[in-house]
N, C-alpha and C positions, 0 to 999 in steps of 0.2 A: 432087107438086111438091116438088122438092128445094130446100133452103135451108140455108146453113152455120150451123146453130144447135146449141145443146146439145140432146142427146136428152132428151125428156120421160120422166119416170119411168113414167107410165101414160098411154095415149091410147086413146079409144074414142069413136065417134060425134061427133067434133069437140069432145070434152071433154079437156082436158089437165090431168093431176093431177101435182103435185109434192109430195113428202113431204120436209120439212126439219126434222130433229130435233135434230141437234147439230153442224151445220156452223158455219163462220164466217158472220157475218151478211151479208157481201157476196154470198153465194150467193143471197140474195133479189133483189139487183139483176140477177143473171144470169137468174133465173127470170122476173121481171117484164118484162125487156127481151125475152126469148124469147117470152112471152105476147103482148106488144105486136106483135112482128114477125110471128108466126104468125096472129094475129088480122087484121092488116093484109093478109096474103096469103090470107085466107079459109080457112086450114087448120084453125083452131079457132073455136069460137063462145064458149067460156068457159074461163077458167083457174081451177083449184082448187089451193089450198095447204093442206096439213095440217101443223100445227106444234104446239109446246107452248105452253101459257099461261105467263105469268110466274110464277104461283103454284106451279108444279111445282118450282121451285127449292127451296122449303121441304122437299119430299119427298126430293129428291136430297141435301140437307144432312143430313136425318135418317138416310139410308141410308149416309152417309159418302162420297157420290159428288159432293158439291156442287162441288168443284174442277174436275171434268170437264165441268160444265155451267155455265159462267160467264156473265158479262154480255155478252161478245162473241160468244156463240154464238147460233144461231137460236132466237128465241122471238117470240111475237106483239108484244111491246113494241118489237121492232126492225123488224117487218114493217109494221104499221099506219101509221106515219108515212110510209113510202115510198109506200104506196098512196094515202094522203091527199094526198101531194104530187104525184100524177100519174104515178108511175113505170110503171104499167100502161097508160097512155094510154087509148085507147078500149076496151080489152079488158075485158069484165065479169069480175070476180074474186070468187070465193067463198072465204072463209077459215074454217078450223076450227082453233081453239085448244084443245087437249086440257087439261082442268082436273083439279084434285084429285079431283073427284067420280067420275072414271073410274078412279081408282087403287084397286086392291084388294090388300090385303096377304095374300098366301097363303103366308107363311113358316112358318106353323103346320101346313100340309098335308103 
C-alpha cells in the first residue's frame, strides 16, 4: 500500500521504529503524524520511538558538547507532551528514553 509519507527508519512485522537523537523537535510531529496515518491505513500496528532522556544533557555538557544538544533538539521532554496531547491519535506508541545509566565512559580504554 503506497502512501505519501516520510519513510520510517526501520519497519518489520507492522512495527514502525523511529530513532530521534539530535534533530529539531518538530521531527516528532512528523513521526507521530506518520504513525497515525500508517496505523489508520492498517500498515502498522505500533509505533516505536527511541530518543534521549533529558538527563543526558548533563553528560553532553561534561563532554563539552552541550551546545550541540540544546533545548530545541529531540529529547523525551519534548516528545511526551505531544503524545499525551493525542498527536499519535489511535496508534499505540512505545517510547524509549535513553538515560545516564546507559552511558559508559570508555575514554581510558
